[in-house]
C-alpha positions, 0 to 999 in steps of 0.5 A, spaced: 441 216 181 434 216 177 428 212 179 424 207 175 419 202 176 424 197 175 429 200 180 424 200 185 422 193 184 429 191 184 431 195 191 424 192 194 426 185 192 433 185 195 430 186 201 428 179 205 422 175 205 419 179 199 416 177 192 414 179 185 407 178 185 400 181 183 396 186 187 389 188 184 391 185 177 397 189 176 405 187 178 407 188 186 412 187 191 409 183 197 412 181 204 408 177 208 402 177 203 401 184 204 403 189 198 410 194 199 409 197 192 405 197 186 404 200 180 400 207 179 395 209 174 400 215 174 405 214 169 410 218 173 409 215 180 408 208 184 404 206 190 408 205 196 404 202 202 405 205 209 402 206 215 397 212 215 402 217 220 408 216 216 404 217 210 402 224 213 409 226 215 412 224 208 407 228 205 409 234 209 416 233 209 417 232 201 410 234 197 413 234 191 415 226 191 410 223 196 402 225 194 395 222 194 389 223 190 383 222 193 382 215 191 388 213 196 386 218 202 385 214 208 388 208 206 395 205 207 398 207 201 401 214 197 404 215 191 411 216 190 414 220 184 420 217 180 423 224 179 424 225 186 430 230 188 431 225 194 431 218 191 435 215 197 429 218 201 424 214 197 429 207 197 429 208 205 421 208 205 421 202 201 425 199 206 420 202 212 414 199 208 417 192 208 419 193 215 412 195 217 409 190 212 412 184 216 410 186 223 403 186 221 398 180 221 397 176 214 391 178 211 385 173 212 384 169 206 378 171 201 372 167 201 370 165 194 
């Protein structure tokens, strides 16, 4: 199985309470008004939103798939390469992101 933006979005949208919307002006899948996944500036990767402990673990387990640039360091987001040797692990982490996202409180509305 090969991953692509379309396939990871389709998988995320198959999960309960997810919607296709935008995040910082680009396409994203959200649940509970929080991002699950979004586009990356790196054409070979997408951005996955997870808790920091899980991010560190994934970077150690499979650094060829899960990685960060300095831009994402310290945030609840990491980059995921589409050409992963273990696409099922990637899909499992999309599900974990959705599960984590729905347990968090909704973000406060931004002031205009």
